[in-house]
Structures are given as C-alpha cells and as structure tokens.
C-alpha positions as CSV (number, residue, x, y, z in Angstrom):
1,M,37.2,56.0,-21.1
2,V,38.8,58.7,-18.9
3,S,37.7,61.6,-16.8
4,Q,38.2,65.2,-17.9
5,A,41.4,65.3,-15.8
6,G,42.7,62.3,-17.6
7,A,42.2,63.9,-21.0
8,V,45.6,65.7,-20.6
9,L,47.3,62.2,-20.7
10,L,45.4,61.4,-23.9
11,V,46.5,64.7,-25.5
12,E,50.1,64.1,-24.5
13,T,49.9,60.5,-25.9
14,V,48.6,61.8,-29.2
15,R,51.4,64.3,-29.4
16,R,54.2,61.9,-28.4
17,S,53.0,59.2,-30.8
18,G,52.5,61.6,-33.7
19,L,48.9,60.6,-34.2
20,D,47.7,64.1,-34.9
21,A,50.3,64.8,-37.6
22,V,49.9,61.4,-39.2
23,L,46.1,61.7,-39.4
24,S,46.3,65.2,-40.8
25,A,48.7,64.1,-43.6
26,T,46.7,60.9,-44.3
27,L,43.4,62.8,-44.7
28,A,44.8,65.8,-46.5
29,P,43.1,64.8,-49.8
30,W,39.7,65.3,-48.1
31,R,40.6,68.9,-47.0
32,K,39.3,71.8,-48.9
33,P,41.9,74.4,-50.0
34,R,40.8,77.2,-47.7
35,A,39.5,75.1,-44.8
36,T,40.6,76.1,-41.3
37,H,40.1,72.6,-39.7
38,D,41.6,69.6,-41.5
39,P,39.6,66.3,-41.4
40,G,42.3,64.6,-39.3
41,K,42.0,67.2,-36.6
42,V,38.2,67.0,-36.6
43,L,38.3,63.2,-36.4
44,L,40.8,63.3,-33.5
45,A,38.5,65.8,-31.7
46,V,35.6,63.4,-32.1
47,A,37.7,60.5,-30.8
48,L,38.7,62.5,-27.7
49,A,35.1,63.4,-27.1
50,V,34.1,59.7,-27.2
51,A,37.0,58.9,-24.7
52,L,35.5,61.6,-22.4
53,D,32.2,59.7,-22.4
54,G,30.7,61.5,-25.3
55,G,27.8,59.9,-27.1
56,C,27.3,62.0,-30.2
57,L,29.1,64.5,-32.5
58,A,27.7,67.5,-30.5
59,D,29.8,66.3,-27.5
60,V,32.9,67.8,-29.2
61,A,31.7,70.8,-27.2
62,M,33.5,69.3,-24.2
63,P,37.0,69.6,-25.7
64,R,36.0,72.9,-27.4
65,C,35.5,74.5,-23.9
66,E,39.2,73.9,-23.1
67,P,41.3,75.4,-26.0
68,V,44.4,75.6,-23.8
69,V,44.4,71.8,-23.5
70,F,42.9,70.6,-26.8
71,G,43.6,73.5,-29.1
72,P,41.0,75.0,-31.4
73,V,38.1,72.6,-32.1
74,A,35.7,73.0,-35.0
75,S,32.1,74.1,-34.6
76,D,29.3,71.5,-34.7
77,P,28.3,72.2,-38.3
78,T,31.9,71.9,-39.5
79,V,32.3,68.6,-37.6
80,S,29.1,67.3,-39.1
81,R,30.2,68.3,-42.7
82,R,33.7,66.7,-42.3
83,I,32.3,63.5,-41.0
84,D,29.7,63.4,-43.8
85,V,32.5,63.8,-46.4
86,L,34.6,60.9,-44.8
87,T,31.5,58.7,-44.5
88,A,30.6,59.3,-48.2
89,S,34.1,58.1,-49.2
90,G,33.4,54.8,-47.4
91,E,36.2,52.2,-47.8
92,K,38.5,54.7,-49.4
93,A,38.8,56.8,-46.3
94,L,39.1,53.6,-44.1
95,Q,41.9,52.3,-46.3
96,A,43.8,55.6,-45.8
97,I,43.3,55.6,-42.0
98,R,44.4,52.0,-41.3
99,P,48.0,52.4,-42.4
100,A,48.2,55.5,-40.3
101,R,47.0,53.7,-37.2
102,S,49.6,50.9,-37.9
103,E,52.4,53.5,-38.2
104,V,51.4,55.2,-34.9
105,R,51.0,51.9,-33.1
106,N,54.5,50.9,-34.2
107,R,55.9,54.2,-32.9
108,G,54.0,53.9,-29.6
109,W,55.3,50.4,-29.0
110,S,58.8,51.6,-29.6
111,L,58.4,54.3,-27.0
112,A,56.9,51.8,-24.5
113,G,60.1,49.7,-24.6
114,K,59.9,46.7,-22.3
115,H,56.3,47.5,-21.5
116,A,55.2,47.0,-25.1
117,P,53.1,44.0,-26.0
118,D,55.8,42.8,-28.4
119,A,58.7,43.1,-25.8
120,G,58.9,39.3,-25.7
121,G,59.2,38.9,-29.5
122,Q,55.6,37.8,-30.0
123,V,52.3,39.6,-30.3
124,T,49.1,37.9,-29.1
125,V,45.7,38.9,-30.6
126,D,42.6,37.7,-28.9
127,L,39.3,37.5,-30.8
128,D,36.1,37.4,-28.9
129,D,32.5,38.5,-29.3
130,A,30.2,40.5,-27.0
131,L,26.6,41.3,-26.7
132,V,25.8,45.0,-26.5
133,I,22.2,45.8,-25.4
134,A,20.4,48.7,-27.2
135,R,17.8,50.5,-25.1
136,S,16.2,52.1,-28.1
137,D,16.0,51.4,-31.8
138,K,19.5,51.5,-33.4
139,E,20.9,51.0,-36.8
140,D,21.5,47.2,-37.5
141,A,20.2,46.2,-34.1
142,A,18.3,42.9,-33.9
143,A,16.7,40.6,-31.4
144,I,17.9,37.1,-30.4
145,W,16.5,34.1,-28.6
146,K,17.8,35.4,-25.3
147,K,15.1,38.0,-25.5
148,T,17.5,40.9,-25.8
149,Y,17.9,43.5,-28.5
150,G,21.1,45.1,-29.7
151,H,24.4,44.3,-31.4
152,H,26.9,41.4,-31.4
153,P,30.3,42.8,-32.4
154,L,33.3,40.6,-32.9
155,T,36.4,42.3,-31.4
156,A,40.2,41.9,-31.5
157,F,42.5,42.9,-28.7
158,V,46.3,42.8,-28.4
159,D,47.2,41.1,-25.1
160,H,49.4,43.1,-22.8
161,G,49.9,40.2,-20.3
162,P,48.7,39.8,-16.8
163,G,49.8,43.3,-15.8
164,G,48.0,45.2,-18.4
165,T,44.7,45.5,-20.3
166,G,43.9,44.6,-23.8
167,E,44.7,47.0,-26.6
168,P,41.7,47.2,-29.1
169,V,42.8,46.8,-32.7
170,A,39.6,45.9,-34.5
171,A,35.9,45.5,-34.1
172,L,33.4,44.1,-36.6
173,L,30.0,45.6,-36.0
174,R,27.2,43.0,-36.4
175,P,23.5,42.7,-35.4
176,E,22.8,40.8,-32.2
177,N,21.5,37.7,-34.1
178,A,24.8,37.2,-35.9
179,G,26.3,33.8,-35.4
180,S,29.0,33.1,-32.8
181,N,30.9,30.7,-35.0
182,T,30.7,32.4,-38.3
183,A,34.0,31.7,-40.0
184,A,33.7,34.6,-42.5
185,D,33.3,37.1,-39.6
186,H,36.4,35.7,-37.7
187,I,38.4,35.9,-40.9
188,A,37.3,39.5,-41.6
189,T,38.1,40.5,-38.0
190,A,41.5,38.8,-38.1
191,Q,42.3,40.6,-41.3
192,L,41.3,44.0,-39.8
193,A,43.5,43.3,-36.8
194,L,46.5,42.3,-38.8
195,A,46.2,45.3,-41.0
196,R,46.4,47.6,-37.9
197,L,49.5,45.9,-36.5
198,P,53.1,47.0,-37.3
199,K,54.0,45.6,-40.7
200,K,56.4,43.0,-39.4
201,Y,53.6,41.3,-37.4
202,R,51.1,40.8,-40.2
203,R,52.4,37.4,-41.0
204,G,54.8,34.9,-39.4
205,R,54.9,32.7,-36.2
206,Q,55.6,35.7,-34.0
207,T,51.9,36.6,-34.2
208,L,49.6,34.4,-32.2
209,I,45.8,34.5,-32.9
210,R,43.7,33.2,-30.0
211,T,40.0,32.5,-29.9
212,D,37.5,30.3,-28.0
213,S,35.5,27.5,-29.6
214,A,33.5,30.0,-31.7
215,G,36.6,30.3,-33.8
216,G,37.1,26.5,-33.9
217,T,35.8,26.1,-37.5
218,H,37.5,24.3,-40.4
219,D,37.3,27.4,-42.6
220,F,38.9,29.8,-40.0
221,V,41.6,27.3,-39.1
222,S,42.4,26.7,-42.8
223,W,42.7,30.4,-43.3
224,L,45.1,30.8,-40.3
225,A,47.2,27.8,-41.5
226,K,47.4,28.9,-45.1
227,R,50.8,28.5,-46.6
228,G,52.6,31.9,-46.8
229,R,50.6,33.3,-43.8
230,W,52.5,31.3,-41.2
231,L,50.5,32.6,-38.3
232,S,50.6,30.9,-34.9
233,Y,47.1,30.2,-33.5
234,S,45.3,28.6,-30.6
235,V,41.6,27.9,-31.0
236,G,39.2,26.3,-28.6
237,M,37.2,23.1,-29.4
238,V,33.8,21.9,-28.4
239,I,34.2,18.7,-26.4
240,T,31.8,16.4,-28.1
241,E,31.1,12.8,-27.0
242,Q,33.4,11.5,-29.8
243,I,36.3,13.7,-28.6
244,H,35.5,12.8,-25.0
245,Q,35.9,9.1,-25.8
246,H,39.4,9.8,-27.0
247,F,40.3,11.8,-23.9
248,V,39.3,9.0,-21.5
249,K,42.0,6.9,-23.1
250,I,44.8,9.3,-22.1
251,P,46.9,7.4,-19.5
252,A,47.5,9.0,-16.1
253,S,51.2,9.2,-16.8
254,A,50.6,11.6,-19.7
255,W,49.1,14.3,-17.5
256,T,51.3,17.0,-16.1
257,P,50.6,20.1,-13.8
258,A,49.4,23.1,-15.8
259,V,51.1,26.4,-15.4
260,E,50.1,30.0,-16.0
261,A,51.7,32.3,-18.5
262,D,54.1,33.7,-15.8
263,G,55.3,30.2,-15.0
264,T,53.4,29.6,-11.7
265,V,51.6,26.3,-11.3
266,R,47.8,26.6,-11.6
267,D,46.2,25.1,-8.5
268,G,44.4,21.9,-9.2
269,A,44.9,22.0,-13.0
270,W,46.5,19.4,-15.2
271,A,47.3,19.3,-18.9
272,A,48.0,16.7,-21.6
273,E,48.7,16.7,-25.3
274,A,47.2,14.5,-28.0
275,E,47.8,14.4,-31.7
276,G,45.3,14.0,-34.5
277,H,44.4,15.4,-37.9
278,A,42.7,18.7,-38.5
279,V,42.3,20.6,-41.8
280,D,44.9,18.9,-44.0
281,R,47.8,18.1,-41.7
282,P,48.6,16.6,-38.3
283,Q,47.3,18.7,-35.4
284,R,48.3,19.0,-31.7
285,T,45.5,19.3,-29.2
286,T,46.0,20.4,-25.6
287,V,43.6,19.2,-23.0
288,S,43.4,20.6,-19.5
289,R,41.5,19.7,-16.3
290,S,40.8,22.4,-13.7
291,P,38.3,23.6,-11.1
292,V,35.3,25.5,-12.4
293,E,33.1,28.0,-10.6
294,D,34.4,26.7,-7.2
295,H,32.0,23.8,-7.1
296,G,32.7,21.8,-10.3
297,R,35.4,20.3,-12.4
298,G,35.9,21.3,-16.0
299,R,37.9,20.4,-19.1
300,Q,39.3,22.6,-21.7
301,C,40.4,21.6,-25.2
302,G,42.4,23.7,-27.6
303,S,44.3,23.3,-30.8
304,P,47.5,25.3,-30.8
305,A,49.8,25.9,-33.8
306,S,52.9,27.6,-32.6
307,R,56.5,27.0,-31.8
308,P,57.0,23.6,-30.1
309,T,57.4,24.2,-26.4
310,P,57.4,21.9,-23.4
311,L,53.8,21.3,-22.2
312,T,54.6,22.6,-18.7
313,G,55.9,25.8,-20.2
314,R,52.5,27.1,-21.2
315,S,48.8,26.9,-20.4
316,L,45.6,27.1,-22.3
317,S,44.1,30.4,-23.3
318,S,41.5,31.7,-20.8
319,S,39.1,31.8,-23.8
320,S,38.1,28.2,-24.0
321,V,35.4,25.7,-23.9
322,T,34.7,23.6,-20.8
323,G,32.5,20.7,-20.0
324,C,31.4,20.5,-16.3
325,A,31.1,17.4,-14.2
326,P,30.6,16.9,-10.4
327,E,33.7,17.5,-8.4
328,R,35.4,14.4,-7.0
329,K,36.4,14.8,-3.4
330,T,39.9,13.4,-2.5
331,G,41.7,12.8,0.7
332,A,44.7,14.6,2.0
333,G,48.1,14.1,0.5
334,P,49.9,15.0,-2.6
335,P,47.8,15.6,-5.7
336,G,47.6,12.7,-8.2
337,P,46.7,12.5,-11.9
338,P,43.4,14.2,-12.7
339,D,40.3,12.1,-12.8
340,C,39.1,13.7,-16.0
341,A,39.6,10.4,-17.9
342,I,37.0,8.5,-15.8
343,C,34.2,11.0,-15.0
344,P,31.3,11.3,-17.5
345,C,30.8,14.6,-19.3
346,T,28.5,14.3,-22.3
347,T,27.0,17.8,-22.4
348,P,29.6,20.5,-23.3
349,R,28.8,24.0,-22.1
350,R,30.3,27.3,-23.3
351,T,31.6,29.6,-20.6
352,G,32.4,33.3,-20.8
353,S,36.0,34.2,-21.7
354,G,38.3,35.5,-19.1
C-alpha cells in the first residue's frame, strides 16, 4: 500500500521491470481486434488502484484522474467487461499470468543486484496463515470457534532478510474455518509460490521452504522431501509429552549458544540437535531454549532439511512452536547450559509467528 505520491515509484517499477509489456503480450489472446485497452493494461490499472487503497473496480477512477502519471485508463464499463472475460477463462488466464510474473520477478531481482533476496545464493519462502475479519457478508467467509467471521488465507512470502520486508508470491484464499494444519493447502500454496519464482529456484537445495508447526505434517514433509524435488525445508513441530521426554535426556554439553541469521548471539538462547526418523529417512531436529514474552521460558522445535552447517551458524525460524514454563532465576556470573532439560512443560502452546 502506498500514498498517491508513492504511486510514481510503482509506475516506474512497472516500467523498469517490464511488467506492463509482459502482461500485454501474455493476455493478448483475450484482446478483441479493435479494442483500445488491452486486458494487460486494464489488469495493471486495477492492481495500481488496489495499491492506492482501492477497494473495488470503480476505484480505477483514481489513476484515471492522473493520465500524465498513469497514462490512459479504461472506463468503468470497459474495466468490468475485461475482468469478466478473464474471470470466465478461470484457470486458463491464471496459467498465462503466472509465467509472466515469474519472468518479471527474475528481471526485478537481477536489477536489484546485492539487494535481491537471492543475492546469497538461496531463496527462502515462508508459509504462514492469517485471520482476516469480514465486517459484512463476503464470498466464502465463515465463522470459527473464536467467534469471529471472515477468511483464513494461507500465504507465501519470499524473505528479504532482517533489513527488508517479505515479498508476497502466493496466497490461497480459504474460509475462516479452514484448518491450520491442512497438508493439502500447504502443498497447494507451496506449488503456487514455486511457480512464481524464477525457474532456477523451483527445485533444488537453493530454495528453502519454512513454516511453523501448522506445516509439520507427514504429508507435507513427504511432498517437500520427494525425490527429484530436492527442496530444503524447515518446519516446526508440536512439543508433545513424548518428544519432551526425549529432550530431557539431552546432556548439558550438547547445548550451544544460539545465533541470529546475521551471526549475532541471541541473548539467553541455546540450541541443540537431535537425530531421529521422520517420513522414510533419518531426520535432524533442532531444539532451542529462549526467553518468551519477557516473563517466561520457551522451547522451539524444528525439523530442518538443508545443507549441513554448524549448529552455531544458524538459528531456528521465527515461525515456530513454543511450550512455556516458569522462568528460573539464576545468580550472577557467566551463563551456563539451559535448564530446559529439567523443567516440566506438558502443555504445548502455539504462538504467533514473528
């Protein structure tokens, strides 16, 4: 979302990335021979209107009022007819648009250089859900046990690191009563996200899929680990009583200070690795111990599948599952091994992702 003054930056980004030309060429089959406005230009005008805080098709009147900045914009009836035509085509139109978005994203990342999300040789895609409250009756809206009404989309964002914001690549629209740990929805969202990445990142270890415990299902992990896909992944795990009993056996010598992605030590946090079996092959599990909400202690458990790296060279994803227990007060002096292995924690609790 931008103000009207920021719209100039959006228009320039569209021009430099070639999005306008690519969309016009991609949607050319839906253009009538004597039409003045091609469907690609109409769709782009609607997208710009939404970015300018528009809420319906009629809000294309906003860019229409500034032809010097946005160029000629179609009338409301023309916009409505073009969107109806694309909607009637359904999946066929979407299949045409997705490769265009991938091509433009690849060009944009190339222009970004060292500031691109793949500058380090790896792309990280975070999957997470969100509750969107509807204040009036909306299509596919539903009520849930939290006594709210709306939608529950599952989204995918490319991580731009601590210095940037996430780049949206996919969103699976769902009613609010959709399940959080539905494997089929996680697979569908991951497929949409991969299809919108540059082609070289659609498979291989250079692409990391991250999710919290909602994605920690056998079916989703099996899909990620399927032979030929070769994706790296890091998923959260619910700390059940059975898993907790294994963690209490981790010796103090196995814990090491946890670090952030930039290499700095996370204050009061420790990490350890354990090995076990998940899906159909041996699996590494990372456990961390850290402060929670300033007054408690928590544990995080994740199952990574990526290039082997020293434990002190990485930290758990901020999207994780923690179980809380009362904080143990310690005296002054250098920090010792965490007391996670001896404090009881039998009721796991999900926290919001960071």
